[in-house]
C-alpha positions as CSV (number, residue, x, y, z in Angstrom):
1,M,98.6,216.7,69.7
2,F,101.0,213.9,70.6
3,I,98.6,211.0,70.4
4,E,95.2,211.0,68.7
5,I,92.7,208.2,68.7
6,K,89.9,208.5,66.1
7,N,86.8,206.3,66.0
8,L,88.6,203.3,67.3
9,S,86.7,200.0,67.3
10,K,87.4,196.4,67.9
11,I,85.0,193.5,67.3
12,Y,85.8,189.9,68.4
13,N,83.5,187.6,66.4
14,D,80.1,189.2,67.2
15,Y,81.3,191.0,70.4
16,L,81.9,194.7,70.2
17,A,84.8,195.2,72.7
18,V,85.6,198.8,71.8
19,N,83.0,201.1,70.2
20,K,84.1,204.1,68.2
21,I,86.2,205.8,70.9
22,S,88.1,209.0,70.2
23,F,90.4,210.9,72.5
24,Q,93.7,212.8,72.6
25,I,96.8,212.7,74.8
26,E,99.1,215.7,75.1
27,K,102.8,215.2,75.4
28,N,104.2,214.7,78.9
29,K,100.7,214.2,80.4
30,T,99.3,211.2,82.4
31,I,95.8,210.2,81.3
32,G,93.8,207.7,83.4
33,L,91.7,205.1,81.5
34,L,88.9,204.0,83.9
35,G,86.0,201.7,83.8
36,P,84.6,198.4,85.2
37,N,86.1,195.0,84.1
38,G,85.3,194.2,80.5
39,C,84.7,197.8,79.5
40,G,87.5,197.8,76.8
41,K,90.5,199.3,78.6
42,T,92.9,196.4,78.0
43,T,91.8,196.0,74.4
44,T,92.4,199.7,73.8
45,I,95.9,199.4,75.3
46,G,96.5,196.4,73.1
47,M,95.6,198.3,70.0
48,L,97.9,201.2,71.0
49,L,100.7,198.7,71.4
50,G,100.1,197.1,68.0
51,L,99.2,193.8,69.7
52,V,95.6,193.9,68.7
53,S,94.5,195.0,65.2
54,P,91.7,197.6,65.2
55,T,88.5,196.7,63.3
56,K,88.0,200.3,62.5
57,G,89.6,203.7,63.3
58,E,93.0,205.3,63.5
59,I,95.8,205.7,66.0
60,I,97.9,208.7,65.2
61,I,101.3,209.5,66.9
62,E,102.7,212.9,66.0
63,N,100.6,213.0,62.8
64,K,101.7,209.5,61.7
65,N,99.1,206.7,61.5
66,I,100.8,203.7,63.0
67,N,99.0,201.4,60.6
68,I,100.5,203.2,57.6
69,F,103.9,204.4,58.6
70,K,106.8,202.2,59.8
71,R,105.1,200.7,62.9
72,D,108.3,199.3,64.4
73,E,109.9,202.7,64.4
74,I,107.0,204.3,66.2
75,L,106.5,201.4,68.6
76,K,110.1,201.5,69.7
77,R,109.1,204.7,71.6
78,F,106.5,202.7,73.6
79,N,106.6,200.3,76.5
80,F,104.1,198.6,78.7
81,A,103.8,197.1,82.2
82,S,101.0,195.0,83.7
83,P,101.0,192.5,86.6
84,Y,98.7,190.3,84.5
85,V,101.3,189.8,81.8
86,E,104.1,187.7,83.3
87,L,107.7,187.8,82.2
88,P,109.2,184.3,81.3
89,K,109.1,182.5,84.7
90,K,112.2,180.3,84.2
91,L,114.5,183.2,83.4
92,T,116.3,185.1,86.1
93,V,115.5,188.8,86.6
94,R,118.7,189.8,84.9
95,Q,118.2,187.5,82.0
96,N,114.7,189.0,81.4
97,L,116.0,192.5,81.4
98,E,118.9,191.6,79.1
99,I,116.6,189.9,76.6
100,Y,114.1,192.8,76.5
101,G,117.0,195.3,76.3
102,R,118.4,193.5,73.3
103,L,114.9,193.4,71.6
104,Y,114.8,197.2,71.9
105,G,118.4,197.5,70.7
106,I,119.6,199.3,73.8
107,T,123.2,200.4,73.7
108,N,125.2,200.3,76.9
109,L,122.7,197.7,78.1
110,D,124.6,196.7,81.3
111,E,124.7,200.4,82.3
112,R,121.0,200.8,81.7
113,I,120.1,197.6,83.6
114,N,122.2,198.7,86.6
115,E,120.7,202.2,86.6
116,I,117.1,201.1,86.5
117,S,117.7,198.2,88.9
118,E,119.2,200.5,91.5
119,D,116.3,202.9,91.1
120,L,113.7,200.2,91.7
121,D,115.7,198.2,94.3
122,I,115.7,194.9,92.5
123,K,119.4,194.1,92.4
124,N,119.3,191.9,95.5
125,F,117.2,189.3,93.6
126,F,118.9,189.6,90.1
127,G,119.8,185.9,90.2
128,R,116.4,184.5,91.1
129,K,113.9,183.1,88.6
130,T,111.1,185.6,87.9
131,G,108.5,182.9,88.7
132,E,109.8,182.6,92.2
133,L,109.3,186.3,93.1
134,S,106.7,187.9,95.3
135,S,104.0,190.0,93.8
136,G,105.8,193.2,94.8
137,Q,109.1,192.0,93.4
138,K,107.4,191.0,90.1
139,N,105.7,194.3,89.7
140,R,109.0,196.2,90.2
141,V,110.7,193.9,87.6
142,S,107.8,194.4,85.2
143,L,108.2,198.2,85.6
144,A,112.0,198.0,85.1
145,K,111.3,196.1,81.9
146,S,108.9,198.7,80.7
147,L,111.5,201.5,81.3
148,I,114.5,199.7,79.8
149,N,114.2,201.6,76.5
150,K,113.5,204.9,78.1
151,P,110.1,205.1,76.4
152,E,108.4,208.3,75.4
153,I,105.0,206.7,75.8
154,L,104.4,204.4,78.7
155,L,101.2,202.3,79.0
156,L,100.5,201.0,82.5
157,D,97.7,198.5,83.2
158,E,97.0,198.4,87.0
159,P,100.7,198.7,87.9
160,T,100.0,198.5,91.7
161,A,97.3,195.8,91.7
162,S,97.7,193.3,94.7
163,L,100.5,195.3,96.3
164,D,100.7,196.2,99.9
165,P,100.4,199.9,100.8
166,D,104.1,200.4,101.2
167,I,105.2,198.9,97.9
168,G,102.2,200.5,96.2
169,D,103.2,203.9,97.4
170,F,106.8,203.3,96.4
171,I,105.7,202.5,92.8
172,R,103.4,205.5,92.6
173,S,106.1,207.8,93.8
174,Y,108.6,206.4,91.4
175,I,106.3,206.8,88.5
176,Q,105.6,210.4,89.4
177,E,109.3,211.2,89.7
178,Y,110.3,209.3,86.6
179,K,107.6,211.1,84.5
180,I,108.8,214.5,85.6
181,K,112.5,213.7,85.1
182,N,112.1,212.0,81.8
183,K,109.1,213.9,80.3
184,V,107.1,210.7,79.6
185,T,103.6,210.5,78.3
186,I,101.6,207.9,80.3
187,L,98.2,206.1,79.8
188,L,97.2,204.5,83.1
189,A,94.5,202.0,83.5
190,S,93.6,201.5,87.1
191,H,90.8,200.6,89.5
192,N,92.6,202.5,92.4
193,M,90.9,205.9,92.4
194,S,93.3,207.5,94.9
195,E,96.1,206.4,92.6
196,V,94.4,208.0,89.6
197,E,93.8,211.2,91.5
198,R,97.4,211.3,92.5
199,L,99.0,210.5,89.1
200,C,96.6,211.6,86.4
201,D,96.2,215.0,84.7
202,S,92.9,213.9,83.4
203,V,90.8,210.8,83.0
204,I,88.7,209.0,80.5
205,M,85.7,206.9,81.8
206,M,84.6,203.9,79.8
207,R,81.7,201.5,80.0
208,K,80.6,198.8,77.6
209,G,83.3,199.7,75.1
210,K,82.3,203.4,74.9
211,I,83.7,206.6,76.4
212,I,81.0,207.9,78.7
213,D,82.8,210.9,80.1
214,K,86.2,212.6,80.4
215,G,87.9,215.5,82.1
216,T,90.1,216.2,85.1
217,C,89.3,214.4,88.4
218,E,88.0,217.7,89.9
219,E,85.8,218.4,86.9
220,L,84.1,215.0,86.9
221,I,83.6,214.9,90.7
222,K,81.9,218.3,90.5
223,K,79.9,217.5,87.4
224,H,78.4,214.3,88.9
225,G,77.9,215.8,92.4
226,R,80.1,213.4,94.3
227,D,82.7,213.9,97.0
228,N,85.6,212.0,95.4
229,L,86.6,210.1,92.3
230,E,85.6,206.6,93.7
231,E,82.0,207.8,94.2
232,T,82.0,209.3,90.8
233,F,83.3,206.0,89.2
234,L,80.6,204.0,91.0
235,K,77.9,206.3,89.8
236,L,79.0,206.0,86.2
237,A,79.7,202.3,86.3
238,R,76.3,201.5,87.9
239,S,74.2,204.0,85.8
240,K,71.6,202.4,83.5
241,D,71.7,205.5,81.3
242,E,73.0,205.1,77.7
243,F,75.8,207.4,76.6
């Protein structure tokens, strides 16, 4: 198994944000992490990135516990994109990509920046400050940053939030094609159920810090007697049952 999460928990003061979750991610698969706001998705991603220290539990990448082995070496293989985490606003698009490229120790950085920028069509605003960009432009720059090191593991937190249908479709298509071409393992947190059905091999449903169900989209829709994933999500999110 490529990534294995074992009994992972996070407590902030007296608040249990993530409660003993366990799951596995196979190499080159896209897993959807779903649930209502406050269910623990972002905290889980933060722990995977090493930005949040788990209270309990293990994160194992290719049989190596990232809290025991050289974390920096393992985390170089990760990257992350979210519209809720802004890049430095006063730096230009190119300056942001150069800085993050250097942090990851990218060789032939100019070549890599040109390559990813052409793919995501952001060259025409290279010289603009990131804080001056539209939502769609910012999302594409954030995605470019997340791919600058050609990560093996990509964590995406609502990558198409607030985008118009055209740009949203462009981003989804690009993620699909990039994954196939580069054999990337992806964990995707999203509230867009059509996006999840399109991109994900399987999904994990969370509520109140716990995993309440998991499986392929088709399996969960059938299991819960609904017509699509959005109806399934609503049923699980609104259920008063304890899991």
